[in-house]
PyMOL commands that place a pseudoatom at each C-alpha (Angstrom):
pseudoatom trace, name=CA, resn=MET, resi=1, chain=A, elem=C, hetatm=0, pos=[52.971, 79.010, -56.607]
pseudoatom trace, name=CA, resn=ASP, resi=2, chain=A, elem=C, hetatm=0, pos=[52.516, 75.065, -57.378]
pseudoatom trace, name=CA, resn=GLN, resi=3, chain=A, elem=C, hetatm=0, pos=[48.996, 74.336, -58.551]
pseudoatom trace, name=CA, resn=ASN, resi=4, chain=A, elem=C, hetatm=0, pos=[49.006, 71.613, -56.504]
pseudoatom trace, name=CA, resn=LEU, resi=5, chain=A, elem=C, hetatm=0, pos=[50.678, 73.485, -53.631]
pseudoatom trace, name=CA, resn=GLU, resi=6, chain=A, elem=C, hetatm=0, pos=[48.169, 76.196, -53.405]
pseudoatom trace, name=CA, resn=LYS, resi=7, chain=A, elem=C, hetatm=0, pos=[44.927, 73.820, -53.750]
pseudoatom trace, name=CA, resn=GLU, resi=8, chain=A, elem=C, hetatm=0, pos=[46.551, 72.018, -50.797]
pseudoatom trace, name=CA, resn=MET, resi=9, chain=A, elem=C, hetatm=0, pos=[46.621, 74.888, -48.950]
pseudoatom trace, name=CA, resn=LYS, resi=10, chain=A, elem=C, hetatm=0, pos=[43.567, 76.024, -49.951]
pseudoatom trace, name=CA, resn=LEU, resi=11, chain=A, elem=C, hetatm=0, pos=[42.002, 73.088, -48.267]
pseudoatom trace, name=CA, resn=LYS, resi=12, chain=A, elem=C, hetatm=0, pos=[43.255, 73.175, -45.309]
pseudoatom trace, name=CA, resn=GLN, resi=13, chain=A, elem=C, hetatm=0, pos=[42.060, 77.265, -45.041]
pseudoatom trace, name=CA, resn=LEU, resi=14, chain=A, elem=C, hetatm=0, pos=[39.087, 75.603, -45.395]
pseudoatom trace, name=CA, resn=ASP, resi=15, chain=A, elem=C, hetatm=0, pos=[39.095, 73.110, -43.529]
pseudoatom trace, name=CA, resn=ILE, resi=16, chain=A, elem=C, hetatm=0, pos=[39.652, 74.313, -40.410]
pseudoatom trace, name=CA, resn=GLN, resi=17, chain=A, elem=C, hetatm=0, pos=[36.986, 77.564, -41.416]
pseudoatom trace, name=CA, resn=VAL, resi=18, chain=A, elem=C, hetatm=0, pos=[34.747, 74.614, -41.645]
pseudoatom trace, name=CA, resn=SER, resi=19, chain=A, elem=C, hetatm=0, pos=[35.692, 73.464, -38.132]
pseudoatom trace, name=CA, resn=PHE, resi=20, chain=A, elem=C, hetatm=0, pos=[36.216, 77.067, -36.748]
pseudoatom trace, name=CA, resn=TYR, resi=21, chain=A, elem=C, hetatm=0, pos=[32.383, 77.020, -37.615]
pseudoatom trace, name=CA, resn=GLN, resi=22, chain=A, elem=C, hetatm=0, pos=[31.135, 73.356, -36.227]
pseudoatom trace, name=CA, resn=GLN, resi=23, chain=A, elem=C, hetatm=0, pos=[32.682, 74.070, -32.948]
pseudoatom trace, name=CA, resn=ALA, resi=24, chain=A, elem=C, hetatm=0, pos=[30.915, 77.796, -33.264]
pseudoatom trace, name=CA, resn=ILE, resi=25, chain=A, elem=C, hetatm=0, pos=[27.726, 75.927, -34.098]
pseudoatom trace, name=CA, resn=PHE, resi=26, chain=A, elem=C, hetatm=0, pos=[27.822, 73.883, -31.256]
pseudoatom trace, name=CA, resn=GLN, resi=27, chain=A, elem=C, hetatm=0, pos=[28.720, 76.124, -28.268]
pseudoatom trace, name=CA, resn=LYS, resi=28, chain=A, elem=C, hetatm=0, pos=[24.886, 78.032, -29.882]
pseudoatom trace, name=CA, resn=THR, resi=29, chain=A, elem=C, hetatm=0, pos=[23.077, 74.306, -28.840]
pseudoatom trace, name=CA, resn=LYS, resi=30, chain=A, elem=C, hetatm=0, pos=[25.261, 73.896, -25.812]
pseudoatom trace, name=CA, resn=ILE, resi=31, chain=A, elem=C, hetatm=0, pos=[22.951, 77.416, -24.752]
pseudoatom trace, name=CA, resn=ALA, resi=32, chain=A, elem=C, hetatm=0, pos=[19.725, 75.291, -24.002]
pseudoatom trace, name=CA, resn=LEU, resi=33, chain=A, elem=C, hetatm=0, pos=[22.001, 73.187, -21.380]
pseudoatom trace, name=CA, resn=VAL, resi=34, chain=A, elem=C, hetatm=0, pos=[23.537, 76.345, -19.224]
pseudoatom trace, name=CA, resn=LEU, resi=35, chain=A, elem=C, hetatm=0, pos=[19.127, 77.869, -19.836]
pseudoatom trace, name=CA, resn=ALA, resi=36, chain=A, elem=C, hetatm=0, pos=[17.924, 74.969, -18.377]
pseudoatom trace, name=CA, resn=SER, resi=37, chain=A, elem=C, hetatm=0, pos=[20.008, 74.366, -15.697]
pseudoatom trace, name=CA, resn=LEU, resi=38, chain=A, elem=C, hetatm=0, pos=[20.014, 78.927, -15.256]
pseudoatom trace, name=CA, resn=SER, resi=39, chain=A, elem=C, hetatm=0, pos=[15.433, 78.782, -14.467]
pseudoatom trace, name=CA, resn=ALA, resi=40, chain=A, elem=C, hetatm=0, pos=[16.164, 75.647, -12.178]
pseudoatom trace, name=CA, resn=ALA, resi=41, chain=A, elem=C, hetatm=0, pos=[18.556, 77.787, -9.752]
pseudoatom trace, name=CA, resn=ILE, resi=42, chain=A, elem=C, hetatm=0, pos=[15.839, 80.756, -10.724]
pseudoatom trace, name=CA, resn=LEU, resi=43, chain=A, elem=C, hetatm=0, pos=[13.154, 78.402, -9.863]
pseudoatom trace, name=CA, resn=ILE, resi=44, chain=A, elem=C, hetatm=0, pos=[14.515, 77.740, -6.713]
pseudoatom trace, name=CA, resn=VAL, resi=45, chain=A, elem=C, hetatm=0, pos=[15.140, 81.713, -5.727]
pseudoatom trace, name=CA, resn=ALA, resi=46, chain=A, elem=C, hetatm=0, pos=[12.104, 82.509, -6.781]
pseudoatom trace, name=CA, resn=THR, resi=47, chain=A, elem=C, hetatm=0, pos=[10.217, 79.487, -5.104]
pseudoatom trace, name=CA, resn=PHE, resi=48, chain=A, elem=C, hetatm=0, pos=[11.522, 80.129, -1.327]
pseudoatom trace, name=CA, resn=GLY, resi=49, chain=A, elem=C, hetatm=0, pos=[12.404, 83.940, -1.849]
pseudoatom trace, name=CA, resn=GLY, resi=50, chain=A, elem=C, hetatm=0, pos=[12.646, 85.465, 1.814]
pseudoatom trace, name=CA, resn=ASN, resi=51, chain=A, elem=C, hetatm=0, pos=[12.407, 81.699, 3.029]
pseudoatom trace, name=CA, resn=LEU, resi=52, chain=A, elem=C, hetatm=0, pos=[16.110, 80.407, 1.793]
pseudoatom trace, name=CA, resn=LEU, resi=53, chain=A, elem=C, hetatm=0, pos=[17.062, 84.229, 1.841]
pseudoatom trace, name=CA, resn=PRO, resi=54, chain=A, elem=C, hetatm=0, pos=[16.714, 87.188, 4.101]
pseudoatom trace, name=CA, resn=PHE, resi=55, chain=A, elem=C, hetatm=0, pos=[16.158, 89.912, 1.290]
pseudoatom trace, name=CA, resn=GLU, resi=56, chain=A, elem=C, hetatm=0, pos=[15.309, 92.550, 4.199]
pseudoatom trace, name=CA, resn=THR, resi=57, chain=A, elem=C, hetatm=0, pos=[19.222, 94.555, 4.230]
pseudoatom trace, name=CA, resn=ILE, resi=58, chain=A, elem=C, hetatm=0, pos=[19.541, 96.841, 1.209]
pseudoatom trace, name=CA, resn=HIS, resi=59, chain=A, elem=C, hetatm=0, pos=[23.283, 95.496, 0.279]
pseudoatom trace, name=CA, resn=PHE, resi=60, chain=A, elem=C, hetatm=0, pos=[21.729, 91.899, -0.068]
pseudoatom trace, name=CA, resn=LYS, resi=61, chain=A, elem=C, hetatm=0, pos=[18.840, 93.539, -2.516]
pseudoatom trace, name=CA, resn=ILE, resi=62, chain=A, elem=C, hetatm=0, pos=[21.646, 95.310, -4.733]
pseudoatom trace, name=CA, resn=ALA, resi=63, chain=A, elem=C, hetatm=0, pos=[23.964, 92.412, -4.419]
pseudoatom trace, name=CA, resn=ILE, resi=64, chain=A, elem=C, hetatm=0, pos=[20.941, 89.883, -6.043]
pseudoatom trace, name=CA, resn=THR, resi=65, chain=A, elem=C, hetatm=0, pos=[20.138, 92.433, -7.770]
pseudoatom trace, name=CA, resn=ILE, resi=66, chain=A, elem=C, hetatm=0, pos=[22.910, 92.731, -9.785]
pseudoatom trace, name=CA, resn=LEU, resi=67, chain=A, elem=C, hetatm=0, pos=[24.074, 88.426, -10.003]
pseudoatom trace, name=CA, resn=LEU, resi=68, chain=A, elem=C, hetatm=0, pos=[19.965, 88.362, -11.496]
pseudoatom trace, name=CA, resn=SER, resi=69, chain=A, elem=C, hetatm=0, pos=[20.704, 90.499, -14.149]
pseudoatom trace, name=CA, resn=LEU, resi=70, chain=A, elem=C, hetatm=0, pos=[24.288, 89.194, -14.945]
pseudoatom trace, name=CA, resn=ILE, resi=71, chain=A, elem=C, hetatm=0, pos=[22.619, 85.798, -16.031]
pseudoatom trace, name=CA, resn=PRO, resi=72, chain=A, elem=C, hetatm=0, pos=[20.190, 87.154, -18.791]
pseudoatom trace, name=CA, resn=ILE, resi=73, chain=A, elem=C, hetatm=0, pos=[23.027, 89.832, -20.400]
pseudoatom trace, name=CA, resn=SER, resi=74, chain=A, elem=C, hetatm=0, pos=[26.072, 87.397, -20.168]
pseudoatom trace, name=CA, resn=LEU, resi=75, chain=A, elem=C, hetatm=0, pos=[23.872, 84.325, -21.968]
pseudoatom trace, name=CA, resn=PHE, resi=76, chain=A, elem=C, hetatm=0, pos=[22.877, 87.002, -24.944]
pseudoatom trace, name=CA, resn=ILE, resi=77, chain=A, elem=C, hetatm=0, pos=[26.162, 88.249, -25.248]
pseudoatom trace, name=CA, resn=PHE, resi=78, chain=A, elem=C, hetatm=0, pos=[27.100, 85.332, -25.276]
pseudoatom trace, name=CA, resn=LEU, resi=79, chain=A, elem=C, hetatm=0, pos=[25.270, 84.398, -28.479]
pseudoatom trace, name=CA, resn=LEU, resi=80, chain=A, elem=C, hetatm=0, pos=[25.680, 87.425, -29.555]
pseudoatom trace, name=CA, resn=GLU, resi=81, chain=A, elem=C, hetatm=0, pos=[29.736, 86.723, -30.295]
pseudoatom trace, name=CA, resn=ASN, resi=82, chain=A, elem=C, hetatm=0, pos=[28.585, 83.129, -31.194]
pseudoatom trace, name=CA, resn=SER, resi=83, chain=A, elem=C, hetatm=0, pos=[26.397, 84.424, -33.936]
pseudoatom trace, name=CA, resn=TYR, resi=84, chain=A, elem=C, hetatm=0, pos=[28.682, 86.575, -34.848]
pseudoatom trace, name=CA, resn=ALA, resi=85, chain=A, elem=C, hetatm=0, pos=[31.729, 83.542, -35.404]
pseudoatom trace, name=CA, resn=ILE, resi=86, chain=A, elem=C, hetatm=0, pos=[29.245, 81.854, -37.210]
pseudoatom trace, name=CA, resn=SER, resi=87, chain=A, elem=C, hetatm=0, pos=[28.807, 84.498, -39.380]
pseudoatom trace, name=CA, resn=THR, resi=88, chain=A, elem=C, hetatm=0, pos=[32.650, 85.428, -40.104]
pseudoatom trace, name=CA, resn=CYS, resi=89, chain=A, elem=C, hetatm=0, pos=[33.056, 81.585, -40.910]
pseudoatom trace, name=CA, resn=ASN, resi=90, chain=A, elem=C, hetatm=0, pos=[30.363, 81.653, -43.339]
pseudoatom trace, name=CA, resn=ASN, resi=91, chain=A, elem=C, hetatm=0, pos=[32.327, 84.831, -44.926]
pseudoatom trace, name=CA, resn=ASN, resi=92, chain=A, elem=C, hetatm=0, pos=[35.975, 83.317, -44.646]
pseudoatom trace, name=CA, resn=ILE, resi=93, chain=A, elem=C, hetatm=0, pos=[34.045, 79.510, -46.047]
pseudoatom trace, name=CA, resn=GLY, resi=94, chain=A, elem=C, hetatm=0, pos=[32.460, 81.647, -49.220]
pseudoatom trace, name=CA, resn=ASN, resi=95, chain=A, elem=C, hetatm=0, pos=[35.511, 83.106, -49.960]
pseudoatom trace, name=CA, resn=ILE, resi=96, chain=A, elem=C, hetatm=0, pos=[38.121, 80.716, -49.858]
pseudoatom trace, name=CA, resn=VAL, resi=97, chain=A, elem=C, hetatm=0, pos=[35.036, 78.122, -52.387]
pseudoatom trace, name=CA, resn=GLY, resi=98, chain=A, elem=C, hetatm=0, pos=[34.865, 81.430, -53.681]
pseudoatom trace, name=CA, resn=MET, resi=99, chain=A, elem=C, hetatm=0, pos=[30.877, 81.224, -53.760]
pseudoatom trace, name=CA, resn=ASP, resi=100, chain=A, elem=C, hetatm=0, pos=[28.139, 83.461, -52.031]
pseudoatom trace, name=CA, resn=MET, resi=101, chain=A, elem=C, hetatm=0, pos=[27.585, 80.750, -48.814]
pseudoatom trace, name=CA, resn=LYS, resi=102, chain=A, elem=C, hetatm=0, pos=[23.883, 82.176, -48.053]
pseudoatom trace, name=CA, resn=ALA, resi=103, chain=A, elem=C, hetatm=0, pos=[22.716, 82.152, -51.727]
pseudoatom trace, name=CA, resn=GLU, resi=104, chain=A, elem=C, hetatm=0, pos=[24.352, 78.467, -51.701]
pseudoatom trace, name=CA, resn=MET, resi=105, chain=A, elem=C, hetatm=0, pos=[22.648, 77.964, -48.035]
pseudoatom trace, name=CA, resn=LYS, resi=106, chain=A, elem=C, hetatm=0, pos=[18.757, 79.408, -49.471]
pseudoatom trace, name=CA, resn=LYS, resi=107, chain=A, elem=C, hetatm=0, pos=[19.182, 77.331, -52.670]
pseudoatom trace, name=CA, resn=ILE, resi=108, chain=A, elem=C, hetatm=0, pos=[19.858, 73.718, -49.976]
pseudoatom trace, name=CA, resn=GLU, resi=109, chain=A, elem=C, hetatm=0, pos=[16.586, 75.411, -47.967]
pseudoatom trace, name=CA, resn=LYS, resi=110, chain=A, elem=C, hetatm=0, pos=[14.012, 76.012, -51.169]
pseudoatom trace, name=CA, resn=ASP, resi=111, chain=A, elem=C, hetatm=0, pos=[14.546, 71.663, -51.811]
pseudoatom trace, name=CA, resn=TYR, resi=112, chain=A, elem=C, hetatm=0, pos=[12.988, 71.337, -47.848]
pseudoatom trace, name=CA, resn=GLY, resi=113, chain=A, elem=C, hetatm=0, pos=[9.845, 70.182, -46.498]
pseudoatom trace, name=CA, resn=CYS, resi=114, chain=A, elem=C, hetatm=0, pos=[7.880, 73.097, -44.370]
pseudoatom trace, name=CA, resn=TRP, resi=115, chain=A, elem=C, hetatm=0, pos=[8.776, 71.280, -41.389]
pseudoatom trace, name=CA, resn=LYS, resi=116, chain=A, elem=C, hetatm=0, pos=[11.960, 71.123, -41.573]
pseudoatom trace, name=CA, resn=LYS, resi=117, chain=A, elem=C, hetatm=0, pos=[12.457, 74.708, -42.347]
pseudoatom trace, name=CA, resn=LEU, resi=118, chain=A, elem=C, hetatm=0, pos=[9.912, 75.374, -39.653]
pseudoatom trace, name=CA, resn=GLY, resi=119, chain=A, elem=C, hetatm=0, pos=[12.532, 72.748, -37.781]
pseudoatom trace, name=CA, resn=ASN, resi=120, chain=A, elem=C, hetatm=0, pos=[15.370, 74.762, -38.788]
pseudoatom trace, name=CA, resn=LYS, resi=121, chain=A, elem=C, hetatm=0, pos=[14.217, 78.097, -37.892]
pseudoatom trace, name=CA, resn=LEU, resi=122, chain=A, elem=C, hetatm=0, pos=[12.868, 76.591, -34.724]
pseudoatom trace, name=CA, resn=CYS, resi=123, chain=A, elem=C, hetatm=0, pos=[16.112, 75.680, -33.126]
pseudoatom trace, name=CA, resn=SER, resi=124, chain=A, elem=C, hetatm=0, pos=[17.739, 78.256, -35.226]
pseudoatom trace, name=CA, resn=TYR, resi=125, chain=A, elem=C, hetatm=0, pos=[15.636, 80.897, -32.430]
pseudoatom trace, name=CA, resn=PHE, resi=126, chain=A, elem=C, hetatm=0, pos=[15.295, 79.160, -29.472]
pseudoatom trace, name=CA, resn=PRO, resi=127, chain=A, elem=C, hetatm=0, pos=[18.733, 80.449, -27.661]
pseudoatom trace, name=CA, resn=TYR, resi=128, chain=A, elem=C, hetatm=0, pos=[16.825, 83.969, -28.233]
pseudoatom trace, name=CA, resn=PHE, resi=129, chain=A, elem=C, hetatm=0, pos=[13.666, 82.523, -27.036]
pseudoatom trace, name=CA, resn=GLY, resi=130, chain=A, elem=C, hetatm=0, pos=[15.426, 81.203, -23.998]
pseudoatom trace, name=CA, resn=ILE, resi=131, chain=A, elem=C, hetatm=0, pos=[17.262, 84.071, -22.689]
pseudoatom trace, name=CA, resn=PHE, resi=132, chain=A, elem=C, hetatm=0, pos=[14.384, 86.618, -23.487]
pseudoatom trace, name=CA, resn=PHE, resi=133, chain=A, elem=C, hetatm=0, pos=[12.160, 83.997, -21.068]
pseudoatom trace, name=CA, resn=ILE, resi=134, chain=A, elem=C, hetatm=0, pos=[15.397, 83.745, -18.629]
pseudoatom trace, name=CA, resn=PHE, resi=135, chain=A, elem=C, hetatm=0, pos=[15.159, 88.232, -19.133]
pseudoatom trace, name=CA, resn=VAL, resi=136, chain=A, elem=C, hetatm=0, pos=[11.338, 88.049, -18.198]
pseudoatom trace, name=CA, resn=VAL, resi=137, chain=A, elem=C, hetatm=0, pos=[11.736, 85.588, -15.061]
pseudoatom trace, name=CA, resn=VAL, resi=138, chain=A, elem=C, hetatm=0, pos=[14.278, 87.588, -13.666]
pseudoatom trace, name=CA, resn=VAL, resi=139, chain=A, elem=C, hetatm=0, pos=[13.259, 91.260, -13.825]
pseudoatom trace, name=CA, resn=TYR, resi=140, chain=A, elem=C, hetatm=0, pos=[9.786, 89.548, -12.405]
pseudoatom trace, name=CA, resn=ILE, resi=141, chain=A, elem=C, hetatm=0, pos=[12.247, 88.120, -9.176]
pseudoatom trace, name=CA, resn=ILE, resi=142, chain=A, elem=C, hetatm=0, pos=[14.165, 91.162, -8.946]
pseudoatom trace, name=CA, resn=VAL, resi=143, chain=A, elem=C, hetatm=0, pos=[10.853, 93.424, -8.846]
pseudoatom trace, name=CA, resn=GLU, resi=144, chain=A, elem=C, hetatm=0, pos=[9.001, 90.690, -6.555]
pseudoatom trace, name=CA, resn=ILE, resi=145, chain=A, elem=C, hetatm=0, pos=[12.336, 91.724, -4.119]
pseudoatom trace, name=CA, resn=TRP, resi=146, chain=A, elem=C, hetatm=0, pos=[12.043, 95.637, -4.136]
pseudoatom trace, name=CA, resn=LYS, resi=147, chain=A, elem=C, hetatm=0, pos=[8.816, 95.588, -3.454]
for i in range(1, 147): cmd.bond("trace and resi %d" % i, "trace and resi %d" % (i + 1))
show_as sticks, trace
zoom trace
């Protein structure tokens, strides 16, 4: 195969992987908006409680418990899938380029200052903290409903 054609094919594969990688990271950062809207919805349920919705029947308690439980579970599954996509993309880009991307990223990050490293870590783990907080609030609301 012609060297130029092979190089063009690798560049096209790289372009596709980089595009997919960017989309995966964008989706991960978009979860902050989802967390904010779900927090507002949970706040309404928690604030009004029995005044907004009648919690007397067992069927309603079961239904609201299932629906509230699905919020942190689905967010966590989405985040795990997204993290897997980012990792896979990172490995694919490394295979196409022929280098270990994790090692390269560590070299680049070594030049960052302390605050930029901290900012990157906080941004990276913010969705996990947000989901954990939503989980704690949902568990509290469910306990209050079943009292």
